[in-house]
Z-matrix of the N, CA and C atoms (Angstrom, degrees):
N
C 1 1.483
C 2 1.439 1 111.46
N 3 1.399 2 117.86 1 134.95
C 4 1.394 3 121.26 2 179.61
C 5 1.558 4 108.56 3 -104.61
N 6 1.284 5 114.13 4 130.78
C 7 1.453 6 121.15 5 -177.22
C 8 1.551 7 109.41 6 -137.85
N 9 1.327 8 117.02 7 156.47
C 10 1.430 9 121.26 8 -179.88
C 11 1.548 10 108.33 9 -73.36
N 12 1.300 11 116.16 10 135.95
C 13 1.446 12 121.80 11 174.71
C 14 1.500 13 116.94 12 -66.13
N 15 1.261 14 116.10 13 142.83
C 16 1.486 15 124.46 14 -179.33
C 17 1.509 16 108.21 15 -108.35
N 18 1.333 17 119.71 16 159.94
C 19 1.445 18 121.07 17 174.26
C 20 1.563 19 116.04 18 -51.59
N 21 1.315 20 115.10 19 -33.28
C 22 1.475 21 115.91 20 -178.30
C 23 1.504 22 112.39 21 -78.53
N 24 1.321 23 117.61 22 -4.57
C 25 1.460 24 120.56 23 172.90
C 26 1.609 25 115.08 24 -83.73
N 27 1.351 26 113.86 25 -3.98
C 28 1.434 27 116.74 26 -171.76
C 29 1.486 28 115.70 27 -61.10
N 30 1.373 29 117.55 28 -40.88
C 31 1.471 30 119.52 29 179.97
C 32 1.525 31 110.13 30 -65.48
N 33 1.316 32 119.68 31 -39.79
C 34 1.443 33 123.28 32 179.28
C 35 1.541 34 111.00 33 -66.91
N 36 1.299 35 117.04 34 -38.84
C 37 1.427 36 119.89 35 171.36
C 38 1.446 37 115.20 36 -56.66
N 39 1.378 38 115.51 37 -47.24
C 40 1.461 39 120.67 38 -178.94
C 41 1.475 40 111.92 39 -65.13
N 42 1.292 41 118.65 40 -37.31
C 43 1.533 42 125.81 41 174.97
C 44 1.477 43 109.46 42 -59.49
N 45 1.299 44 115.96 43 -31.70
C 46 1.535 45 117.49 44 -179.30
C 47 1.541 46 108.32 45 -89.59
N 48 1.345 47 118.24 46 -37.82
C 49 1.436 48 122.97 47 -176.50
C 50 1.567 49 111.41 48 -62.12
N 51 1.278 50 120.16 49 -52.59
C 52 1.456 51 121.60 50 -171.91
C 53 1.484 52 115.64 51 -63.35
N 54 1.357 53 123.83 52 -51.54
C 55 1.409 54 119.18 53 177.04
C 56 1.560 55 113.86 54 -68.07
N 57 1.399 56 115.97 55 -29.46
C 58 1.428 57 119.72 56 -177.38
C 59 1.540 58 107.81 57 -69.00
N 60 1.385 59 117.93 58 -43.87
C 61 1.443 60 122.00 59 -176.52
C 62 1.477 61 110.04 60 -69.66
N 63 1.289 62 121.29 61 -34.80
C 64 1.447 63 125.29 62 176.24
C 65 1.486 64 109.70 63 -65.44
N 66 1.308 65 118.21 64 -44.12
C 67 1.463 66 121.20 65 176.23
C 68 1.453 67 116.77 66 -67.10
N 69 1.367 68 115.85 67 -34.03
C 70 1.448 69 120.21 68 -177.19
C 71 1.630 70 110.26 69 -76.58
N 72 1.255 71 113.28 70 -19.60
C 73 1.541 72 117.24 71 -171.88
C 74 1.568 73 110.42 72 -127.16
N 75 1.324 74 121.57 73 61.04
C 76 1.437 75 125.32 74 -177.61
C 77 1.529 76 109.98 75 -64.52
N 78 1.298 77 117.65 76 -14.91
C 79 1.470 78 123.88 77 -176.02
C 80 1.563 79 109.81 78 -86.99
N 81 1.288 80 118.83 79 -9.31
C 82 1.494 81 125.25 80 176.21
C 83 1.516 82 108.05 81 -104.81
N 84 1.295 83 120.30 82 134.97
C 85 1.415 84 122.00 83 175.66
C 86 1.554 85 114.66 84 -54.82
N 87 1.275 86 114.84 85 131.04
C 88 1.523 87 115.46 86 -177.23
C 89 1.465 88 114.67 87 -58.76
N 90 1.319 89 119.46 88 -26.62
C 91 1.422 90 124.58 89 176.36
C 92 1.531 91 110.94 90 -57.98
N 93 1.372 92 116.00 91 -37.29
C 94 1.462 93 118.81 92 -177.19
C 95 1.539 94 108.96 93 -59.48
N 96 1.367 95 119.53 94 -39.62
C 97 1.393 96 122.39 95 -176.86
C 98 1.534 97 109.61 96 -73.20
N 99 1.317 98 118.94 97 -41.22
C 100 1.475 99 121.21 98 178.70
C 101 1.603 100 109.08 99 -61.44
N 102 1.318 101 114.34 100 -37.43
C 103 1.494 102 117.88 101 177.00
C 104 1.464 103 111.60 102 -70.52
N 105 1.323 104 119.15 103 -28.72
C 106 1.472 105 122.20 104 179.84
C 107 1.453 106 115.22 105 -84.70
N 108 1.325 107 118.77 106 -8.11
C 109 1.528 108 124.14 107 -174.92
C 110 1.556 109 111.26 108 -59.46
N 111 1.301 110 114.81 109 -46.69
C 112 1.485 111 117.74 110 -179.42
C 113 1.550 112 112.21 111 -58.65
N 114 1.345 113 117.05 112 -42.85
C 115 1.403 114 121.91 113 -179.67
C 116 1.535 115 111.42 114 -61.99
N 117 1.333 116 114.33 115 -43.00
C 118 1.447 117 122.39 116 -178.06
C 119 1.614 118 103.24 117 -64.71
N 120 1.310 119 117.88 118 -54.66
C 121 1.468 120 119.48 119 -175.93
C 122 1.499 121 116.56 120 -62.05
N 123 1.337 122 115.55 121 -45.36
C 124 1.460 123 120.78 122 -175.38
C 125 1.503 124 116.48 123 -87.57
N 126 1.324 125 117.52 124 -21.55
C 127 1.470 126 119.91 125 -175.99
C 128 1.540 127 111.85 126 -119.32
N 129 1.271 128 116.36 127 -57.68
C 130 1.548 129 116.64 128 -173.18
C 131 1.419 130 114.33 129 -68.23
N 132 1.343 131 117.86 130 -53.77
C 133 1.436 132 119.04 131 -176.14
C 134 1.570 133 111.80 132 -62.93
N 135 1.335 134 123.41 133 -37.29
C 136 1.477 135 120.40 134 179.08
C 137 1.484 136 111.89 135 -67.07
N 138 1.408 137 115.00 136 -30.39
C 139 1.511 138 116.88 137 -179.25
C 140 1.467 139 114.80 138 -86.00
N 141 1.383 140 118.44 139 -12.39
C 142 1.412 141 122.61 140 -177.50
C 143 1.505 142 112.60 141 -89.59
N 144 1.342 143 115.82 142 157.92
C 145 1.366 144 123.01 143 165.55
C 146 1.600 145 106.94 144 -98.19
N 147 1.307 146 116.25 145 114.05
C 148 1.438 147 119.93 146 -176.81
C 149 1.533 148 113.14 147 -113.11
N 150 1.260 149 116.10 148 144.49
C 151 1.451 150 126.61 149 175.32
C 152 1.527 151 104.40 150 -115.09
N 153 1.338 152 111.13 151 142.34
C 154 1.473 153 121.21 152 -179.40
C 155 1.552 154 110.43 153 -115.84
N 156 1.251 155 120.31 154 134.90
C 157 1.467 156 121.02 155 168.10
C 158 1.554 157 105.83 156 -92.53
N 159 1.285 158 112.94 157 104.11
C 160 1.498 159 122.43 158 -170.67
C 161 1.524 160 106.97 159 -92.82
N 162 1.381 161 115.72 160 119.33
C 163 1.456 162 121.21 161 172.85
C 164 1.507 163 111.06 162 -86.42
N 165 1.303 164 115.41 163 -171.27
C 166 1.467 165 118.47 164 -179.22
C 167 1.538 166 110.75 165 -64.30
N 168 1.318 167 117.20 166 -39.28
C 169 1.470 168 117.62 167 -172.14
C 170 1.536 169 111.19 168 -129.51
N 171 1.358 170 118.90 169 4.67
C 172 1.479 171 119.17 170 -175.04
C 173 1.497 172 110.51 171 -161.17
N 174 1.344 173 115.35 172 166.73
C 175 1.467 174 117.75 173 171.19
C 176 1.486 175 109.07 174 -87.56
N 177 1.293 176 114.79 175 122.77
C 178 1.465 177 122.21 176 -174.85
C 179 1.589 178 113.20 177 -88.15
N 180 1.350 179 113.73 178 -21.12
C 181 1.475 180 118.95 179 178.57
C 182 1.495 181 110.59 180 179.95
N 183 1.318 182 115.87 181 172.03
C 184 1.490 183 120.23 182 -178.86
C 185 1.604 184 108.66 183 -158.65
N 186 1.339 185 108.84 184 150.92
C 187 1.489 186 116.10 185 171.99
C 188 1.516 187 108.50 186 -126.52
N 189 1.271 188 115.27 187 141.57
C 190 1.514 189 121.92 188 179.95
C 191 1.566 190 112.21 189 -124.50
N 192 1.332 191 114.05 190 127.81
C 193 1.446 192 121.86 191 -178.06
C 194 1.556 193 109.02 192 -111.67
N 195 1.344 194 117.19 193 121.12
C 196 1.447 195 122.07 194 174.81
C 197 1.487 196 109.74 195 -102.41
N 198 1.360 197 119.31 196 143.04
C 199 1.488 198 126.76 197 178.21
C 200 1.558 199 112.50 198 50.59
N 201 1.283 200 115.13 199 35.26
C 202 1.526 201 118.79 200 177.55
C 203 1.514 202 114.78 201 57.17
N 204 1.303 203 117.91 202 20.74
C 205 1.423 204 118.95 203 175.80
C 206 1.495 205 119.32 204 -157.92
N 207 1.405 206 117.82 205 -26.10
C 208 1.440 207 118.39 206 179.21
C 209 1.525 208 115.41 207 -94.55
N 210 1.301 209 116.35 208 122.89
C 211 1.384 210 118.96 209 174.34
C 212 1.581 211 109.26 210 -76.21
N 213 1.262 212 114.34 211 109.64
C 214 1.488 213 119.54 212 -175.88
C 215 1.568 214 111.41 213 -89.81
N 216 1.365 215 114.21 214 -21.40
C 217 1.479 216 117.88 215 178.42
C 218 1.416 217 110.69 216 -157.60
N 219 1.313 218 118.67 217 143.37
C 220 1.486 219 122.98 218 166.76
C 221 1.505 220 102.87 219 -152.08
N 222 1.376 221 112.87 220 108.54
C 223 1.412 222 122.00 221 -179.64
C 224 1.514 223 112.23 222 -134.28
N 225 1.355 224 112.47 223 141.80
C 226 1.458 225 120.10 224 177.97
C 227 1.605 226 106.22 225 -126.26
N 228 1.267 227 113.23 226 138.60
C 229 1.472 228 121.31 227 179.09
C 230 1.522 229 105.67 228 -55.82
N 231 1.350 230 116.63 229 134.31
C 232 1.484 231 117.16 230 -172.37
C 233 1.545 232 114.95 231 -59.90
N 234 1.296 233 115.90 232 -35.08
C 235 1.521 234 118.13 233 -179.74
C 236 1.553 235 111.50 234 -70.63
N 237 1.257 236 117.70 235 -2.47
C 238 1.465 237 122.93 236 174.14
C 239 1.546 238 113.39 237 -113.31
N 240 1.304 239 120.34 238 10.70
C 241 1.443 240 122.47 239 171.63
C 242 1.486 241 111.24 240 -59.82
N 243 1.318 242 117.37 241 146.22
C 244 1.444 243 121.58 242 176.80
C 245 1.562 244 113.60 243 80.46
N 246 1.344 245 119.00 244 12.52
C 247 1.404 246 121.97 245 -178.54
C 248 1.504 247 109.37 246 -116.56
N 249 1.291 248 116.68 247 21.04
C 250 1.518 249 125.74 248 174.86
C 251 1.568 250 114.61 249 59.09
N 252 1.337 251 114.61 250 26.53
C 253 1.450 252 119.17 251 179.13
C 254 1.521 253 106.73 252 -75.46
N 255 1.315 254 119.81 253 -46.12
C 256 1.472 255 120.15 254 177.02
C 257 1.474 256 113.52 255 -59.21
N 258 1.336 257 116.60 256 -37.90
C 259 1.485 258 120.29 257 178.54
C 260 1.540 259 108.67 258 -67.14
N 261 1.320 260 118.57 259 -44.27
C 262 1.465 261 122.43 260 179.06
C 263 1.538 262 112.07 261 -59.30
N 264 1.302 263 114.27 262 -43.31
C 265 1.565 264 119.36 263 177.73
C 266 1.535 265 109.31 264 -63.59
N 267 1.359 266 115.41 265 -43.38
C 268 1.519 267 116.08 266 -178.45
C 269 1.466 268 112.74 267 -70.47
N 270 1.384 269 120.73 268 -34.90
C 271 1.417 270 122.07 269 176.21
C 272 1.530 271 110.55 270 -65.82
N 273 1.273 272 117.37 271 -35.38
C 274 1.497 273 124.36 272 177.17
C 275 1.520 274 106.56 273 -60.29
N 276 1.368 275 116.40 274 -49.44
C 277 1.457 276 117.82 275 -174.77
C 278 1.504 277 108.11 276 -68.26
N 279 1.319 278 119.30 277 -42.46
C 280 1.429 279 124.48 278 179.86
C 281 1.547 280 111.70 279 -57.53
N 282 1.319 281 117.43 280 -31.23
C 283 1.397 282 122.88 281 177.87
C 284 1.584 283 114.05 282 -75.23
N 285 1.307 284 115.35 283 -13.81
C 286 1.407 285 121.74 284 -179.43
C 287 1.475 286 116.61 285 -96.13
N 288 1.426 287 116.60 286 -24.47
C 289 1.408 288 121.31 287 -170.87
C 290 1.520 289 111.09 288 -133.26
N 291 1.301 290 119.80 289 144.64
C 292 1.511 291 120.91 290 176.83
C 293 1.495 292 113.74 291 -77.35
N 294 1.311 293 119.99 292 -18.87
C 295 1.425 294 124.07 293 175.43
C 296 1.468 295 114.55 294 -146.55
N 297 1.247 296 118.13 295 145.44
C 298 1.500 297 122.76 296 177.01
C 299 1.507 298 110.81 297 -139.21
N 300 1.297 299 112.93 298 142.85
C 301 1.495 300 120.06 299 171.70
C 302 1.422 301 111.19 300 -125.68
N 303 1.331 302 115.72 301 163.27
C 304 1.509 303 121.74 302 -177.66
C 305 1.521 304 108.94 303 -161.39
N 306 1.312 305 116.86 304 161.78
C 307 1.432 306 120.54 305 173.76
C 308 1.540 307 106.11 306 -121.90
N 309 1.315 308 112.42 307 142.56
C 310 1.458 309 117.45 308 179.92
C 311 1.495 310 105.85 309 -143.67
N 312 1.365 311 116.37 310 141.42
C 313 1.434 312 118.92 311 176.95
C 314 1.550 313 109.85 312 -69.06
N 315 1.312 314 114.28 313 132.94
C 316 1.503 315 117.68 314 178.87
C 317 1.469 316 112.13 315 -53.28
N 318 1.316 317 121.92 316 -33.69
C 319 1.428 318 122.59 317 -177.70
C 320 1.578 319 111.90 318 -73.68
N 321 1.291 320 117.54 319 -13.73
C 322 1.429 321 120.43 320 178.49
C 323 1.552 322 110.05 321 -88.25
N 324 1.304 323 111.40 322 75.98
C 325 1.442 324 120.74 323 -174.94
C 326 1.481 325 114.43 324 -64.26
N 327 1.370 326 117.63 325 -38.77
C 328 1.456 327 119.48 326 176.79
C 329 1.477 328 111.48 327 -54.76
N 330 1.302 329 118.29 328 -50.89
C 331 1.485 330 123.85 329 175.41
C 332 1.458 331 114.13 330 -60.66
N 333 1.243 332 116.74 331 -48.63
C 334 1.541 333 124.33 332 179.35
C 335 1.552 334 108.65 333 -53.07
N 336 1.326 335 119.22 334 -52.62
C 337 1.459 336 119.70 335 179.99
C 338 1.480 337 111.03 336 -68.08
N 339 1.273 338 122.58 337 -37.55
C 340 1.452 339 125.83 338 169.97
C 341 1.531 340 111.48 339 -47.53
N 342 1.356 341 116.07 340 -54.63
C 343 1.451 342 121.88 341 -173.97
C 344 1.545 343 108.89 342 -68.69
N 345 1.269 344 119.57 343 -34.49
C 346 1.482 345 123.41 344 175.01
C 347 1.539 346 105.08 345 -59.63
N 348 1.267 347 121.66 346 -47.36
C 349 1.517 348 122.69 347 -173.93
C 350 1.491 349 105.38 348 -68.82
N 351 1.331 350 125.19 349 -23.48
C 352 1.453 351 125.39 350 179.18
C 353 1.511 352 110.72 351 -87.93
N 354 1.355 353 118.83 352 4.42
C 355 1.463 354 121.39 353 174.02
C 356 1.570 355 116.91 354 98.51
N 357 1.401 356 113.09 355 4.52
C 358 1.403 357 114.71 356 179.32
C 359 1.519 358 112.80 357 -80.15
N 360 1.422 359 114.89 358 147.43
C 361 1.525 360 118.94 359 172.30
C 362 1.447 361 109.61 360 -123.34
N 363 1.396 362 113.79 361 157.36
C 364 1.483 363 117.82 362 -178.04
C 365 1.525 364 107.13 363 -79.32
N 366 1.273 365 116.58 364 132.48
C 367 1.483 366 119.62 365 177.92
C 368 1.586 367 113.68 366 -116.04
N 369 1.393 368 113.05 367 -13.50
C 370 1.465 369 115.42 368 -178.40
C 371 1.586 370 108.40 369 -164.00
N 372 1.317 371 114.73 370 147.39
C 373 1.427 372 124.25 371 171.82
C 374 1.451 373 109.37 372 -117.79
N 375 1.321 374 119.91 373 132.27
C 376 1.447 375 122.69 374 175.18
C 377 1.557 376 108.94 375 -137.95
N 378 1.281 377 113.93 376 155.80
C 379 1.451 378 119.15 377 176.99
C 380 1.564 379 113.32 378 -102.42
N 381 1.265 380 116.13 379 124.29
C 382 1.457 381 119.50 380 -177.01
C 383 1.534 382 107.73 381 -93.87
N 384 1.329 383 115.13 382 107.10
C 385 1.488 384 119.58 383 179.16
C 386 1.514 385 115.21 384 -55.74
N 387 1.379 386 112.16 385 -42.55
C 388 1.448 387 118.50 386 -176.78
C 389 1.543 388 112.67 387 -57.44
N 390 1.308 389 115.98 388 -46.60
C 391 1.415 390 118.84 389 -177.79
C 392 1.583 391 114.66 390 -99.76
N 393 1.309 392 111.62 391 -3.59
C 394 1.492 393 121.58 392 -177.84
C 395 1.547 394 113.62 393 50.24
N 396 1.381 395 113.49 394 51.56
C 397 1.388 396 123.87 395 179.69
C 398 1.498 397 112.91 396 -144.31
N 399 1.332 398 115.35 397 151.76
C 400 1.448 399 123.67 398 179.50
C 401 1.538 400 107.82 399 -78.40
N 402 1.324 401 117.63 400 134.08
C 403 1.455 402 122.64 401 179.75
C 404 1.582 403 104.62 402 -118.78
N 405 1.307 404 111.05 403 133.07
C 406 1.538 405 115.61 404 177.73
C 407 1.529 406 107.18 405 -102.79
N 408 1.287 407 119.06 406 133.78
C 409 1.388 408 125.17 407 165.99
C 410 1.440 409 112.64 408 -88.70
N 411 1.332 410 120.81 409 125.09
C 412 1.467 411 121.38 410 -176.92
C 413 1.536 412 109.80 411 -122.39
N 414 1.275 413 118.70 412 150.23
C 415 1.438 414 123.94 413 -177.44
C 416 1.516 415 111.00 414 -130.91
N 417 1.354 416 114.75 415 145.75
C 418 1.473 417 122.22 416 172.50
C 419 1.484 418 106.15 417 -128.00
N 420 1.371 419 118.62 418 130.03
C 421 1.352 420 127.26 419 173.67
C 422 1.522 421 111.48 420 -115.11
N 423 1.284 422 117.85 421 132.23
C 424 1.506 423 123.33 422 -177.25
C 425 1.602 424 106.28 423 -55.44
N 426 1.276 425 119.62 424 -50.13
C 427 1.438 426 124.30 425 -170.98
C 428 1.497 427 108.97 426 -62.68
N 429 1.350 428 119.17 427 -44.74
C 430 1.370 429 124.25 428 177.52
C 431 1.567 430 114.76 429 -62.41
N 432 1.269 431 112.36 430 -44.46
C 433 1.475 432 123.52 431 -177.90
C 434 1.470 433 109.39 432 -66.27
N 435 1.351 434 120.26 433 -44.25
C 436 1.418 435 125.77 434 -175.59
C 437 1.572 436 109.96 435 -68.68
N 438 1.348 437 115.03 436 -38.53
C 439 1.446 438 119.46 437 177.31
C 440 1.500 439 111.50 438 -61.62
N 441 1.307 440 120.50 439 -42.60
C 442 1.391 441 122.30 440 -175.73
C 443 1.521 442 112.20 441 -76.72
N 444 1.284 443 119.98 442 -19.10
C 445 1.391 444 122.22 443 -179.12
C 446 1.612 445 116.04 444 -107.80
N 447 1.228 446 113.66 445 15.71
C 448 1.469 447 120.97 446 178.01
C 449 1.485 448 111.64 447 -109.33
């Protein structure tokens, strides 16, 4: 079941975010993510609208949208990979907004291919000095996506 996150979910989201982001980005030093945790917890999550994929006993994944267009996070608990949870969360977000953008590390091929399957296209490439990695900006537009799938 997908539900909107509440302030009391923040600790559970952070417990999912940190190990998930470290696992998804082995090419970025782990210390970078630990140093970023306070910013995510204190700034990004409170400013975002987040939806949770709630399982029977746990949060299986979540997606967070900033400024009604930027996907700031999409994470699924690793033991639930391959169960279409990420796709369900993405489709839920796509049903809420006419356009979405996101940033993904070029080396994160699993995420890149997932986003391509969801109708996202690369609009920009930038180099992140802090992590020393290329970041792809990707965009999804409802009109373009609906035309391709009709």
